[in-house]
C-alpha positions in Angstrom: 0.0 0.0 0.0 1.2 3.5 -0.8 2.3 6.1 1.8 -0.9 8.0 1.1 -2.9 4.9 1.9 -1.1 4.4 5.2 -1.6 8.1 6.0 -5.3 7.7 5.3 -5.5 4.6 7.5 -3.8 6.5 10.3 -6.2 9.4 10.0 -9.2 7.0 10.1 -7.8 5.2 13.1 -7.4 8.6 14.9 -10.9 9.6 13.9 -12.3 6.3 15.3 -10.3 6.7 18.5 -11.7 10.2 19.0 -15.2 9.0 18.3 -14.9 6.2 20.9 -12.9 8.0 23.6 -13.5 11.7 23.0 -16.9 11.9 24.5 -15.7 10.0 27.6 -12.8 12.4 28.1 -14.6 15.6 27.2 -17.7 15.3 29.3 -19.7 18.4 28.4 -23.1 17.3 27.1 -23.5 18.2 23.4 -27.1 19.3 24.0 -26.4 21.5 27.1 -27.3 25.1 26.2 -26.1 28.4 27.7 -27.6 31.5 26.0 -25.2 33.7 27.9 -22.3 32.1 26.0 -23.9 32.3 22.5 -21.3 32.3 19.7 -18.5 32.5 22.2 -15.0 32.4 20.8 -12.4 29.7 21.6 -11.4 29.6 25.3 -10.1 27.2 27.9 -13.6 26.1 28.8 -14.7 25.8 25.2 -11.6 25.1 22.9 -13.6 25.4 19.7 -16.1 28.0 21.0 -19.9 27.6 21.2 -22.7 27.8 18.7 -25.8 30.0 18.6 -27.4 28.3 21.6 -24.2 28.3 23.7 -23.5 24.6 23.1 -19.9 23.4 23.1 -18.8 22.9 19.5 -16.0 20.4 20.5 -18.5 18.2 22.3 -20.9 18.3 19.4 -18.1 17.4 16.9 -17.0 14.4 19.0 -20.6 13.1 19.5 -21.4 13.9 15.9 -18.5 11.8 14.8 -20.1 8.7 16.4 -23.4 9.3 14.6 -21.8 10.1 11.2 -19.4 7.1 11.3 -22.2 4.8 12.6 -24.5 5.7 9.7 -21.6 5.4 7.2 -20.4 2.0 8.4 -23.9 0.5 9.0 -25.1 1.6 5.6 -22.0 0.2 4.0 -22.6 -3.2 5.7 -26.2 -3.2 4.6 -25.3 -2.4 1.0 -22.6 -5.1 1.1 -25.0 -7.7 2.3 -27.6 -7.0 -0.4 -25.0 -6.6 -3.1 -23.2 -9.9 -2.3 -26.5 -11.8 -2.2 -27.8 -10.4 -5.5 -24.4 -10.6 -7.3 -23.5 -14.1 -6.1 -26.9 -15.7 -6.9 -27.0 -14.1 -10.3 -23.5 -15.1 -11.3 -23.7 -18.6 -9.8 -27.1 -19.7 -11.2 -27.0 -18.0 -14.6 -30.0 -18.3 -16.9 -33.2 -16.5 -16.2 -32.1 -15.8 -12.6 -29.0 -14.0 -13.9 -31.1 -12.0 -16.4 -33.7 -11.0 -13.9 -31.4 -9.9 -11.1 -28.9 -8.1 -13.2 -31.5 -6.3 -15.3 -33.1 -5.2 -12.0 -29.6 -4.0 -10.9 -29.2 -2.1 -14.1 -32.6 -0.5 -13.6 -31.7 0.6 -10.0 -28.4 2.1 -11.3 -30.4 4.2 -13.7 -32.4 5.8 -10.9 -30.9 9.0 -9.4 -30.2 7.5 -6.0 -30.1 10.8 -4.0 -33.5 11.9 -5.2 -34.9 8.5 -4.6 -33.6 8.6 -1.0 -35.2 12.0 -0.6 -38.6 10.6 -1.7 -38.3 7.6 0.6 -37.3 9.6 3.6 -40.1 12.1 3.0 -42.6 9.2 3.0 -41.1 7.0 5.8 -39.9 9.7 8.1 -36.4 10.4 9.5 -34.3 8.7 12.0 -30.9 7.0 12.2 -32.2 3.5 11.6 -34.3 4.6 8.6 -31.3 6.5 7.2 -29.1 3.5 7.4 -31.7 1.2 5.8 -32.5 3.6 3.0 -28.9 4.5 2.1 -27.9 0.8 2.2 -30.9 -0.3 0.2 -30.1 2.2 -2.6 -26.3 1.8 -2.8 -25.8 -1.9 -3.2 -25.7 -2.0 -7.0 -22.0 -1.5 -7.6 -21.2 -4.2 -5.0 -23.6 -6.6 -6.8 -21.8 -6.0 -10.1 -18.4 -6.6 -8.5 -19.5 -9.8 -6.9 -21.3 -10.9 -10.1 -18.1 -10.5 -12.1 -16.0 -12.3 -9.6 -18.5 -15.2 -9.4 -18.5 -15.6 -13.1 -14.7 -15.5 -13.1 -14.2 -18.1 -10.5 -17.1 -20.6 -10.9 -15.3 -22.2 -13.8 -12.0 -22.5 -12.0 -10.5 -26.0 -11.6 -10.7 -26.1 -7.9 -14.4 -25.2 -8.1 -15.1 -27.8 -10.7 -13.2 -30.4 -8.6 -15.3 -29.5 -5.5 -18.5 -29.7 -7.5 -17.5 -33.2 -8.8 -17.0 -34.3 -5.2 -20.6 -33.5 -4.4 -20.1 -30.2 -2.5 -23.5 -28.6 -2.2 -24.0 -25.4 -4.3 -24.5 -23.1 -1.3 -21.4 -24.3 0.4 -19.4 -24.2 -2.8 -20.5 -20.6 -3.3 -19.7 -19.5 0.3 -16.5 -21.5 0.9 -14.8 -21.5 -2.4 -16.1 -18.7 -4.7 -17.0 -15.7 -2.5 -13.6 -15.6 -0.6 -12.0 -14.8 -4.0 -14.0 -11.6 -4.1 -12.9 -10.4 -0.7 -10.1 -8.0 -2.1 -12.6 -6.3 -4.4 -15.2 -6.1 -1.6 -12.7 -4.5 0.8 -12.1 -1.7 -1.7 -15.8 -1.4 -2.4 -16.5 -1.2 1.4 -14.1 1.8 1.9 -15.7 3.7 -1.0 -19.1 2.7 0.3 -18.5 4.3 3.7 -17.4 7.5 2.0 -20.5 7.6 -0.1 -22.8 6.9 2.9 -21.1 9.7 5.0 -21.5 12.2 2.2 -25.2 11.1 1.7 -26.0 11.3 5.4 -24.3 14.8 5.6 -26.3 16.1 2.6 -29.6 14.7 3.9 -29.0 16.1 7.4 -28.1 19.4 5.9 -31.4 19.4 4.1 -33.2 18.5 7.4 -34.1 14.9 6.3 -31.3 13.1 8.1 -30.2 13.0 11.7 -32.5 15.2 13.7 -31.6 17.6 16.6 -30.8 17.5 19.4 -28.8 14.5 18.3 -25.7 16.0 16.6 -24.1 14.9 13.4 -21.7 16.8 11.1 -24.4 17.3 8.5 -27.0 18.9 10.8 -24.2 21.0 12.4 -23.6 22.5 8.9 -27.3 23.2 8.6 -27.3 25.3 11.8 -24.1 27.0 10.8 -25.4 28.4 7.5 -27.2 31.2 9.2 -23.9 32.4 10.7 -21.5 31.9 7.8 -20.4 35.5 7.9 -20.6 36.3 11.6 -19.2 33.0 12.9 -17.7 31.0 9.9 -15.9 28.6 12.2 -19.2 26.9 13.0 -19.3 25.7 9.4 -15.6 25.2 9.1 -15.2 22.6 11.8 -17.8 20.0 10.6 -17.1 20.8 6.9 -13.4 20.1 7.4 -14.2 16.9 9.4 -16.4 15.6 6.6 -13.8 16.5 3.9 -10.9 14.9 5.7 -12.7 11.6 6.6 -14.2 11.2 3.1 -10.9 11.8 1.5 -9.2 9.4 3.9 -11.7 6.6 2.9 -11.1 7.3 -0.8 -7.3 7.3 -0.5 -7.5 4.2 1.6 -9.6 2.5 -1.1 -7.1 3.5 -3.7 -4.2 2.2 -1.6 -6.0 -1.1 -0.9 -6.7 -1.5 -4.6 -3.0 -1.2 -5.4 -2.0 -3.5 -2.6 -4.6 -6.2 -3.3 -4.3 -6.3 -7.1 -0.9 -7.5 -8.3 -1.4 -6.1 -11.7 -1.5 -2.6 -10.3 1.7 -2.9 -8.3 4.6 -0.9 -9.5 
C-alpha cells in the first residue's frame, strides 16, 4: 500500500479513536445550552467555542463523529449484504435468474439515488435506523456488479469444478470457495461505500431529512451554521473540514488497498 494509503489509514484510526474515547474524556453534554455564551470564541472552557445556543462545539463534533461514522459503516454493511447476495446468486445460477437480477440491478443504477432517497425519507420519516436502511438499500448495485463479475470469473476454475464433482452442495461451494476470492474487491468497495454513505448522510442532514436535533451529526451542524456563515464562519468550518478529511481518507484508503490487493496494479 502507498504512503498516502497508510496516512489515510492512520487518519481514520485517529478519527475512530476520537469518536470512541473523545466523549468519555470531554464530558460536556452536546445538548447543554447556555444562552449567555452564545457564539463565544475559543477559550479554555470551550476550545472550539460555542454555537448560537451556547452549546460546546467540540463536544458536538465528538458526539457527531459517532453518529456520522455509525451511519456510514452500518449503511455500507447493509449495501454489502444486499449486493453480495444479489451478485452471487445471479453469477452462480445464470440463466433467467441472472437475467432477472442483473437487469433489476441495471434498472436501479439508472435511478438517481439521492433523489430516490429524498422521496423515501419524506414518506417514511427520518431517524438513524431509517437513514441506514434507505442508504444501504439504494447503494448496493456497484457491489452486486463486482460480486457478479468475480463469481463468473471463479465458478469455472479448476478447484471449483473439482469441489463440484466431489458433491459439494452449491450453497457451500459458493460461500466457501467462490466468494472468498471476491474479498479483495469487496474490501475496496467497502471503503468507498462508507465515504458515499457519509456524504449522503451529511447532505440529507443538511437538508433537514437526516439525523434530527438534538442528536448531533456533522451534517446537521452544517445546517445550523449556514445562518452564521459571515458572523461565525468557524461553525461551518469545523464540521465541513471533518467531513472532507474523513471522506478523502476513505477514498485514499480505497485506492491504496486496490493497489495493494491487485498484483497487476503494483509498481
